C-alpha positions in Angstrom: 10.7 7.6 39.5 7.4 9.0 38.0 5.3 6.5 36.0 2.9 9.1 34.9 2.2 9.3 31.2 -0.2 10.9 28.8 -2.8 8.3 29.5 -3.1 9.3 33.1 -3.2 12.8 32.2 -5.9 12.6 29.6 -8.2 10.3 31.7 -7.6 12.9 34.6 -8.6 15.7 32.5 -11.5 14.0 31.0 -13.0 13.2 34.5 -12.5 16.6 35.6 -14.0 18.3 32.5 -17.0 15.8 32.4 -17.7 15.6 36.1 -18.0 11.9 36.4 -15.8 8.7 35.8 -18.7 7.1 34.0 -19.2 10.1 31.5 -15.3 10.2 30.8 -15.2 6.6 30.1 -18.0 6.8 27.5 -16.3 10.0 25.8 -13.0 8.3 25.8 -14.3 5.0 24.7 -13.0 3.0 27.4 -14.2 1.0 30.3 -15.2 2.4 33.7 -12.7 0.2 35.3 -10.0 1.5 33.0 -10.7 5.0 34.2 -10.8 4.2 37.8 -7.6 2.2 37.3 -5.7 5.2 35.8 -7.1 7.6 38.6 -5.9 5.3 41.1 -2.3 4.9 39.4 -2.0 8.6 39.3 -3.0 9.4 42.6 -0.4 6.7 43.9 2.2 8.2 41.9 1.5 11.8 42.8 1.2 10.8 46.6 -2.0 12.5 47.0 -5.8 12.2 46.6 -6.8 14.3 43.7 -10.6 13.8 43.4 -13.4 13.2 45.9 -15.9 10.9 44.3 -19.6 11.5 45.4 -23.2 10.6 44.3 -23.2 13.9 42.4 -19.9 13.5 40.9 -16.4 14.2 41.4 -14.8 17.0 43.1 -11.1 18.3 43.2 -9.2 18.3 46.2 -6.8 21.1 47.0 -3.9 18.9 45.6 -6.2 18.0 42.6 -6.9 21.8 41.8 -3.1 22.5 41.8 -2.2 19.3 39.8 -5.1 19.9 37.4 -3.7 23.5 36.3 -0.1 22.2 35.4 -1.8 18.9 33.8 -3.8 21.0 31.6 -0.8 23.1 30.6 0.9 19.9 29.9 -1.7 18.6 27.7 -2.3 21.9 25.8 1.5 22.1 25.0 1.6 18.5 23.9 -1.4 19.1 21.6 0.2 22.2 20.0 3.4 20.1 19.4 1.4 17.5 17.5 -0.2 20.2 15.4 3.1 21.7 14.3 3.9 19.3 11.6 0.4 20.1 10.3 0.4 23.7 10.3 4.1 24.5 9.6 5.1 24.6 6.0 6.8 21.6 4.6 10.3 21.6 4.0 11.5 21.6 0.6 12.3 18.1 -0.9 14.3 17.4 -4.0 13.2 14.9 -6.5 15.9 14.1 -9.1 14.5 12.5 -12.2 16.8 11.0 -15.1 15.0 11.3 -18.3 16.2 9.4 -21.4 15.3 11.5 -24.6 12.2 9.4 -25.5 10.6 10.3 -22.4 11.9 13.8 -21.9 10.0 15.0 -24.9 6.7 13.2 -24.2 5.5 11.9 -21.1 7.7 13.6 -18.7 6.5 17.4 -19.1 2.7 16.6 -18.2 3.8 14.5 -15.2 6.2 17.1 -13.8 3.5 19.7 -14.1 0.9 17.4 -12.2 3.6 17.0 -9.6 4.2 20.5 -9.1 0.5 21.0 -8.6 -0.1 18.2 -6.2 3.4 18.6 -4.2 4.5 22.3 -4.6 7.1 21.7 -1.7 9.0 19.2 -3.9 11.6 20.7 -6.3 11.8 18.6 -9.3 15.1 18.4 -11.0 15.3 16.8 -14.5 18.6 15.4 -15.7 18.9 13.9 -19.4 21.4 11.8 -20.8 22.3 8.5 -22.2 21.6 5.4 -20.4 25.1 4.7 -19.2 25.4 8.1 -17.7 22.0 8.1 -15.9 22.1 4.5 -14.6 25.6 5.3 -13.0 23.8 8.1 -11.1 21.0 6.0 -10.2 23.1 3.5 -8.6 25.1 6.1 -6.5 21.7 7.9 -5.4 22.6 11.0 -7.4 19.3 10.5 -8.9 16.0 9.0 -7.7 14.6 7.2 -10.7 14.9 7.0 -14.5 12.2 7.5 -17.1 12.6 6.1 -20.6 13.0 3.2 -23.0 14.2 -0.2 -22.0 17.7 -0.5 -22.6 18.1 -4.1 -22.0 21.6 -4.4 -20.8 23.6 -3.8 -17.5 20.6 -4.1 -15.3 22.5 -5.0 -12.2 21.1 -3.0 -9.1 18.0 -1.8 -11.1 14.6 -2.7 -12.1 12.5 -1.8 -15.0 8.8 -1.3 -14.9 7.0 -1.0 -18.3 4.5 1.8 -18.6 3.5 1.9 -22.4 4.9 0.7 -25.6 6.3 3.6 -27.9 6.4 3.7 -31.8 9.7 4.0 -33.7 8.9 6.5 -36.5 10.2 7.5 -39.8 9.7 11.3 -40.1 10.6 13.8 -42.8 10.3 17.3 -43.1 6.6 18.7 -43.5 7.1 19.7 -47.2 9.3 16.5 -48.0 8.2 14.9 -51.3 6.9 11.8 -49.3 5.1 13.6 -46.8 1.8 13.5 -48.1 2.0 10.0 -49.7 -0.6 7.7 -47.8 0.9 4.6 -49.2 4.5 4.1 -49.4 6.9 1.1 -50.0 10.2 0.8 -48.5 11.6 1.2 -52.0 10.3 4.6 -52.0 13.0 5.5 -49.4 15.9 4.3 -51.3 16.7 7.8 -53.0 17.0 9.4 -49.5 19.4 9.4 -46.8 18.1 7.4 -43.7 19.2 8.6 -40.4 19.5 6.1 -37.6 21.4 5.3 -34.3 24.8 3.3 -34.7 24.9 -0.4 -35.0 24.4 -2.2 -31.8 21.9 0.4 -30.6 18.3 -0.9 -29.7 16.9 1.8 -32.2 19.3 0.5 -34.8 18.5 -3.1 -34.1 14.7 -2.5 -34.5 15.3 -0.6 -37.8 17.4 -3.6 -39.2 14.8 -6.0 -38.1 12.3 -4.3 -39.7 14.0 -3.8 -42.9 15.0 -7.5 -42.8 11.4 -8.4 -42.3 10.5 -6.6 -45.5 13.4 -8.0 -47.6 14.8 -4.7 -47.8 17.9 -4.8 -45.7 20.4 -3.8 -48.3 21.3 -0.8 -50.5 19.9 2.0 -48.1 22.1 5.2 -47.7 22.3 5.3 -43.9 23.8 8.0 -41.9 24.6 7.2 -38.3 23.7 10.0 -35.6 23.1 10.2 -31.9 22.7 13.7 -31.9 19.1 15.1 -32.1 20.1 18.5 -33.0 22.3 17.3 -36.0 19.4 15.0 -36.9 16.6 17.6 -36.9 18.8 20.2 -39.1 19.7 17.3 -41.5 16.0 16.2 -42.0 15.0 19.8 -42.7 17.8 20.6 -45.1 18.7 17.7 -47.0 15.4 15.8 -47.3 16.5 12.9 -45.2 14.2 10.2 -43.5 15.0 10.0 -39.6 14.3 6.8 -37.8 13.4 8.0 -34.4 11.3 7.3 -31.2 8.0 9.1 -31.0 8.9 10.7 -27.8 11.9 12.4 -29.1 10.0 14.2 -31.9 6.6 14.5 -30.2 6.9 18.5 -30.1 8.1 18.6 -33.7 5.2 16.5 -34.7 2.5 18.6 -32.8 4.3 21.7 -34.2 3.9 20.4 -37.7 7.8 20.6 -38.3 8.0 16.9 -39.4 5.6 14.3 -40.7 5.5 10.5 -39.9 5.6 8.3 -42.8 3.0 5.6 -42.9 5.0 2.6 -41.8 4.0 0.6 -38.9 5.2 -2.9 -37.5 5.3 -4.7 -34.1 9.1 -4.5 -34.8 8.9 -0.8 -34.6 7.7 -0.7 -31.0 9.4 -0.9 -27.7 8.6 -0.6 -24.1 9.1 2.9 -22.2 9.0 2.9 -18.4 10.4 3.5 -15.0 13.8 2.2 -13.8 14.4 2.4 -10.1 17.3 1.1 -7.7 16.8 -2.5 -6.0 19.0 -1.6 -3.1 17.1 1.2 -1.5 13.3 2.3 -1.2 12.0 5.3 -3.2 11.7 8.5 -1.3 8.1 9.7 -0.6 8.7 12.3 -3.5 9.8 9.6 -5.8 7.1 7.3 -5.0 4.5 10.0 -5.6 6.1 10.7 -8.8 5.9 7.0 -9.8 2.5 7.0 -8.9 1.8 9.8 -11.3 3.7 8.2 -14.1 1.4 5.1 -13.8 -1.7 7.2 -13.6 -0.8 9.2 -16.8 -0.8 6.0 -18.9 -3.8 4.5 -17.2 
């Protein structure tokens, strides 16, 4: 059984091309004894003398000439095979990102754009929906990660990494009677419908805690809605005040469609970040995307 390996062939080729064992040892950054040992093992395995060592260097025997031709071809083929992954186009990869509404309208677009620039071979698919829907897909491997607000419940099998804190805003249409007021009290909101999420949701809890902290938890006309489309229309047509995460209305704010009222409080802030599975490592594409998410907020 042949014990010849690539080390033997590389040493042999280096000795032939350099003309001496010492030069080959220096070029390969190994000892002279290691070169001599490899040649001895090669000749023993081939069963023939391949080189004649002399004062002026080495010469190939007839068997060495024949062996060198085939060894050179073998090394060339091997080097070409190693180069294929570097020269061949990368196979398309699919990155499936679950996006809660707060992230879908704010941080996700620029990060996806960076991902497409840096990894054009990765096909990014964005799936939006409520947390329960997305976390179910994350657990089964149907999506790779979730970007959005911390939900704070049902975290079995997943881990959350906070990236930044997001404001919960009170927004109105740009021509709303309160839109240009620099100083407002919560009492000023009472004539208007207050749109917020249903009881038990994190947004609703934040709103109620804020109102309670301001001793204004009663007598508001509250309209519950989980529909962004409905809330946008109602805000524009009926002078309502919408309690909503900044990420959901970021584009509306940039386009001047809505204005944020001057209410701020630590109670109106919540972490936004990355939710990943704990039972499997992230794919290369998902890890790259996660790094871009972190860099975006750095």
